[in-house]
C-alpha positions in Angstrom: -63.7 22.5 -39.8 -66.9 19.9 -39.8 -68.3 18.6 -43.3 -71.4 20.7 -42.8 -69.2 24.0 -42.2 -67.4 23.3 -45.3 -70.8 23.8 -47.2 -71.0 27.7 -45.5 -72.4 30.4 -47.5 -69.6 31.0 -50.9 -67.6 27.7 -50.5 -65.5 26.9 -53.3 -65.6 30.7 -54.7 -64.0 33.7 -54.3 -66.3 34.7 -51.8 -65.7 31.8 -49.3 -64.4 33.0 -45.8 -60.6 33.0 -45.1 -59.2 30.0 -43.3 -57.8 33.2 -40.7 -61.7 34.6 -40.2 -63.2 30.7 -40.6 -61.1 30.1 -37.2 -62.3 33.1 -35.5 -64.2 31.5 -32.4 -67.2 34.3 -33.5 -67.3 33.8 -36.9 -67.1 29.7 -36.5 -69.8 29.6 -34.0 -71.9 32.2 -36.9 -71.1 29.9 -39.1 -72.3 26.8 -37.5 -75.4 28.6 -36.7 -76.2 29.6 -40.5 -75.4 26.3 -41.8 -76.9 24.5 -39.4 -80.4 26.6 -38.1 -80.7 29.2 -40.3 -80.3 27.9 -43.8 -82.9 25.2 -43.7 -85.5 27.5 -42.2 -85.4 30.3 -44.1 -88.2 30.2 -46.5 -90.2 29.5 -43.3 -88.8 32.1 -41.5 -89.5 34.9 -44.5 -93.2 33.9 -44.7 -93.9 32.8 -41.2 -91.6 35.7 -39.5 -88.6 35.5 -37.1 -88.8 33.2 -34.6 -87.1 33.9 -30.9 -85.7 30.7 -31.2 -83.4 32.1 -33.7 -82.2 35.3 -31.6 -81.6 33.4 -28.4 -79.4 30.8 -30.4 -77.1 34.0 -32.1 -77.2 35.3 -28.2 -75.9 31.9 -27.3 -73.4 32.2 -29.5 -71.9 35.7 -29.1 -73.1 37.7 -32.2 -75.1 40.3 -29.9 -71.6 41.3 -28.7 -70.1 41.2 -32.4 -68.7 45.3 -31.9 -66.7 44.1 -28.7 -65.5 41.0 -29.6 -61.6 40.9 -29.6 -59.7 38.5 -32.1 -56.8 36.6 -30.9 -53.9 38.9 -31.4 -52.2 36.2 -33.3 -54.2 36.1 -35.9 -53.5 39.3 -37.5 -57.6 40.0 -37.4 -59.3 43.2 -36.4 -63.2 43.6 -35.1 -64.0 45.3 -38.2 -63.1 41.9 -40.6 -64.9 39.9 -38.0 -67.6 42.1 -37.8 -68.1 42.2 -41.7 -67.7 38.5 -42.0 -70.6 37.7 -39.2 -73.0 40.3 -41.4 -72.1 38.7 -44.5 -73.0 35.3 -43.5 -76.1 36.2 -41.9 -77.9 37.8 -44.6 -76.4 34.6 -46.7 -78.3 32.5 -44.5 -81.4 34.3 -43.7 -81.6 37.5 -44.6 -84.9 38.3 -42.2 -82.7 37.3 -39.2 -80.0 39.4 -39.9 -82.3 42.4 -40.6 -83.6 41.9 -37.3 -80.4 42.0 -35.2 -78.9 44.3 -37.4 -81.0 46.7 -35.8 -79.9 46.0 -32.5 -76.5 48.1 -33.2 -77.7 51.4 -33.8 -78.0 51.8 -29.8 -74.9 50.1 -29.1 -72.9 52.8 -31.7 -75.1 55.2 -29.9 -74.1 54.2 -26.8 -70.3 53.7 -27.5 -70.0 57.7 -28.9 -72.7 59.2 -26.8 -70.3 61.9 -24.5 -73.7 64.0 -22.5 -73.9 64.0 -18.7 -75.9 60.7 -18.8 -73.6 58.6 -20.8 -72.1 56.6 -18.0 -75.0 55.8 -16.6 -76.7 55.0 -19.9 -73.7 52.9 -20.6 -73.8 51.3 -17.3 -77.8 50.2 -17.5 -77.8 49.0 -21.2 -74.1 47.9 -22.5 -74.0 44.6 -20.8 -77.4 43.2 -21.1 -77.1 44.6 -24.9 -73.8 42.8 -25.8 -75.1 39.6 -24.3 -78.3 39.6 -26.0 -80.1 39.1 -22.9 -81.9 42.4 -24.0 -82.3 43.7 -27.5 -82.8 46.9 -29.5 -84.5 47.9 -32.0 -84.3 51.2 -34.3 -86.5 53.9 -35.6 -84.5 57.0 -36.8 -83.7 57.2 -40.8 -87.1 58.8 -41.3 -84.5 61.8 -39.5 -83.5 62.6 -43.2 -86.9 63.3 -44.8 -88.2 67.0 -45.4 -90.8 67.0 -42.4 -90.1 64.0 -40.2 -92.9 62.5 -38.9 -91.6 61.9 -34.9 -90.8 65.6 -33.1 -89.2 65.8 -29.4 -90.3 69.1 -27.7 -88.7 70.2 -24.6 -90.8 69.9 -21.0 -89.5 70.7 -17.5 -88.8 66.9 -16.9 -87.0 66.0 -20.3 -88.6 65.5 -23.4 -91.9 64.8 -25.0 -92.1 62.7 -28.2 -95.0 62.9 -31.1 -95.6 61.3 -33.9 -95.4 58.0 -36.3 -92.3 55.8 -37.0 -93.0 54.3 -40.6 -91.1 51.4 -40.0 -90.0 49.5 -36.9 -88.3 46.3 -36.9 -88.3 43.2 -34.6 -91.6 44.6 -33.1 -92.6 41.6 -30.3 -88.8 40.3 -30.7 -87.2 43.8 -29.0 -86.9 45.4 -26.0 -85.6 48.9 -26.4 -86.1 50.7 -29.5 -83.0 53.5 -30.2 -85.8 56.2 -31.4 -85.0 59.5 -33.2 -87.0 62.7 -33.2 -86.6 66.3 -34.7 -86.3 68.7 -31.9 -86.6 72.4 -31.9 -83.7 74.5 -33.7 -83.3 71.8 -36.5 -81.8 69.3 -34.0 -82.2 65.9 -33.4 -82.9 63.8 -30.7 -81.8 60.1 -29.9 -83.2 58.7 -26.8 -83.5 55.0 -25.4 -87.0 53.8 -24.9 -88.5 50.7 -23.6 -90.8 49.3 -26.2 -90.8 46.0 -24.5 -94.1 43.9 -23.2 -93.6 46.1 -20.2 -92.4 48.9 -22.2 -93.4 53.0 -22.7 -97.5 52.9 -23.4 -96.7 55.2 -26.1 -95.0 53.1 -28.1 -98.5 51.5 -30.2 -97.9 49.8 -32.9 -100.1 50.6 -36.0 -99.7 47.8 -38.2 -98.2 48.1 -41.9 -99.2 46.9 -45.5 -97.6 43.2 -46.4 -94.4 43.8 -47.4 -93.3 41.9 -50.6 -89.9 41.8 -49.7 -88.6 40.9 -46.2 -91.8 40.6 -45.0 -90.8 38.4 -42.2 -88.7 41.0 -40.2 -92.0 41.6 -37.8 -91.8 45.4 -39.1 -94.5 47.5 -38.4 -95.6 51.2 -38.1 -95.7 52.5 -34.9 -97.4 55.1 -32.6 -95.7 57.7 -30.7 -97.8 59.2 -28.4 -96.8 61.2 -25.7 -93.9 59.5 -25.1 -91.9 60.9 -22.3 -87.9 60.6 -22.1 -86.6 61.6 -19.3 -82.8 63.3 -19.6 -81.5 59.6 -18.3 -82.6 58.0 -21.4 -81.2 60.7 -24.2 -78.2 59.2 -26.3 -77.7 62.3 -27.5 -78.7 65.5 -29.1 -77.2 66.5 -32.3 -77.7 69.7 -35.2 -79.5 67.9 -38.0 -77.1 68.5 -40.5 -74.2 67.6 -39.1 -76.2 64.0 -38.5 -77.2 63.7 -42.0 -74.2 64.4 -43.0 -72.6 61.9 -41.3 -75.1 59.2 -42.0 -74.8 60.2 -45.7 -70.8 59.5 -45.3 -71.7 56.2 -43.4 -73.9 54.8 -46.2 -71.8 55.4 -49.3 -70.1 52.6 -47.9 -70.9 49.2 -49.7 -72.7 47.2 -47.0 -71.6 43.9 -46.0 -75.3 42.3 -46.0 -75.2 42.7 -49.9 -72.1 40.5 -50.6 -73.8 38.3 -48.2 -77.0 38.6 -50.8 -74.5 37.9 -53.6 -72.8 34.9 -52.0 -76.3 33.1 -51.8 -76.9 34.1 -55.1 -73.9 32.8 -56.4 -74.3 29.4 -54.4 -77.7 28.9 -55.9 -76.7 29.3 -59.5 -73.7 26.6 -58.4 -76.2 24.4 -57.4 -78.6 24.6 -60.6 -75.9 24.2 -63.1 -76.6 20.4 -62.8 -80.1 20.6 -63.6 -80.1 24.0 -65.4 -77.1 24.3 -67.6 -72.8 24.3 -67.0 -73.6 27.5 -68.9 -74.8 28.5 -64.5 -72.0 26.7 -63.4 -69.6 29.8 -65.1 -72.4 31.9 -63.7 -71.7 31.6 -60.4 -68.2 31.6 -60.2 -67.7 34.8 -62.2 -70.4 36.4 -60.1 -68.5 35.7 -57.0 -65.1 36.2 -58.5 -67.0 40.1 -59.4 -68.4 40.9 -55.9 -64.8 39.7 -54.2 -62.9 42.3 -56.4 -65.8 45.0 -55.6 -65.8 44.0 -52.3 -61.8 43.9 -51.5 -61.8 47.8 -53.5 -64.9 48.7 -50.8 -63.5 47.5 -47.6 -60.2 48.8 -48.4 -61.9 52.0 -49.1 -63.4 52.2 -45.6 -60.4 50.7 -43.5 -57.8 52.9 -45.6 -59.4 56.4 -45.8 -60.9 59.0 -43.5 -65.1 58.8 -44.7 -65.1 61.6 -46.3 -62.5 60.9 -48.7 -63.2 59.5 -52.3 -67.5 59.5 -51.5 -67.9 58.7 -55.2 -65.7 56.0 -55.7 -67.7 54.4 -52.4 -70.9 55.1 -53.9 -69.7 53.7 -57.5 -68.9 50.5 -55.5 -71.8 49.9 -53.4 -73.8 50.6 -56.3 -71.8 48.2 -58.3 -72.8 45.7 -56.0 -76.5 46.4 -55.7 -76.6 46.2 -59.6 -74.7 42.8 -59.7 -77.1 41.0 -56.7 -80.0 42.4 -58.8 -78.4 40.5 -61.7 -77.4 37.6 -60.1 -80.8 36.8 -58.5 -82.5 37.5 -62.0 -80.2 34.4 -63.0 -81.2 32.5 -60.2 -85.3 32.9 -61.7 -83.8 32.3 -64.9 -82.3 29.0 -63.5 -85.1 28.1 -61.7 -88.0 29.0 -64.4 -91.9 29.1 -63.4 -91.6 27.8 -59.7 -89.4 31.0 -59.1 -92.9 33.2 -58.7 -94.2 31.4 -56.2 -93.6 32.1 -52.2 -91.2 29.6 -50.8 -88.9 29.1 -53.4 -85.5 30.3 -52.9 -84.7 32.1 -56.3 -87.9 34.4 -56.0 -87.2 35.3 -52.3 -83.8 36.2 -53.8 -85.0 38.5 -56.5 -87.2 40.4 -54.0 -84.2 40.6 -51.5 -81.9 42.3 -54.2 -84.8 44.9 -54.5 -85.0 45.7 -50.6 -81.1 46.1 -50.8 -81.3 48.6 -53.4 -83.6 50.7 -51.0 -82.4 49.8 -47.4 -80.4 52.8 -46.6 -80.7 54.5 -49.3 -79.4 58.1 -49.8 -79.7 60.6 -52.4 -76.3 59.9 -53.6 -77.2 56.3 -53.8 -80.1 57.0 -55.9 -78.5 58.8 -58.5 -75.1 57.1 -59.0 -77.7 53.8 -59.4 -79.3 56.0 -62.3 -75.8 56.8 -63.4 -75.1 52.9 -63.7 -78.4 51.7 -65.0 -78.3 54.3 -67.6 -74.6 52.9 -69.0 -73.0 55.4 -67.9 -69.0 55.5 -68.0 -67.3 53.1 -65.6 -65.5 55.6 -63.1 -64.1 52.2 -61.2 
């Protein structure tokens, strides 16, 4: 391992990449990219926006094909472990680039699970290019959990007509295809692959968005959906909305790897700050990493060992706990920095804003309730 890679996110703490994972070719390539390219530019990226060159570099190192990555059989690793580590590393190094990159996998997962009459043709059209990063995806569907989803699908003789407004679409201008959701009649939800690149569907029109005080570098905009015609060949799936919402809630009861990545970055910052801020911050950084590592072990074990519908309350408690730890760790980064932290371009301030972002990213009603319980000092059920 190079000297530079020894300083990968979490190095020297309980959150360090285990040696077996560090040796995996994909993890090694992503680590090299994260440390050598993403970290040095992270503050500029947060303010100016994710450059296409970052995504090109991720494509070159194989990160777009992470879900299909097969670890060396002799390593004892699973694809799931590698994917988690990639997400933790990218989130720790450059959350803006991580968030643009992670949008890609909604369509990848959708195609993997597609079972309709056009499923094979859809996979033939998209899967290879998506896995290589030759074409890149984004997503617009979380709004389907709203009482009145703002995008609807009307059946036509030739497929479906989509109308409405996607409140948030990340990576606009950097993506080629959007995994777009819409509310169909009879309370079903439709998911389709819609071209959104330079020569994409003219019915997708960026409507702008207010400047974001967190994750503003993710090129996130609102998008008008103006009579977008979706042929059957572009439909990935149609499900009862209640069935989809239950699966969405169960998936997002789990702690997200990106939050552990954020805590890795905060712990690193505290350790770097200790010489100037005081020895207590070194102790704090190591303790933050240790607490996060314990939560991570518990959270990942639940996900790996049990069906998603089991111990949901425990999963939510663990997700809330690491979110709250991330907020406290980022607050400590601000305290260690002092007045400079309130300036845009300062890492401590960025970490504090990102901690708040993680509170609402993929938020569910169950998580909101669990966060309130935790913040009000309820009994620790872990």
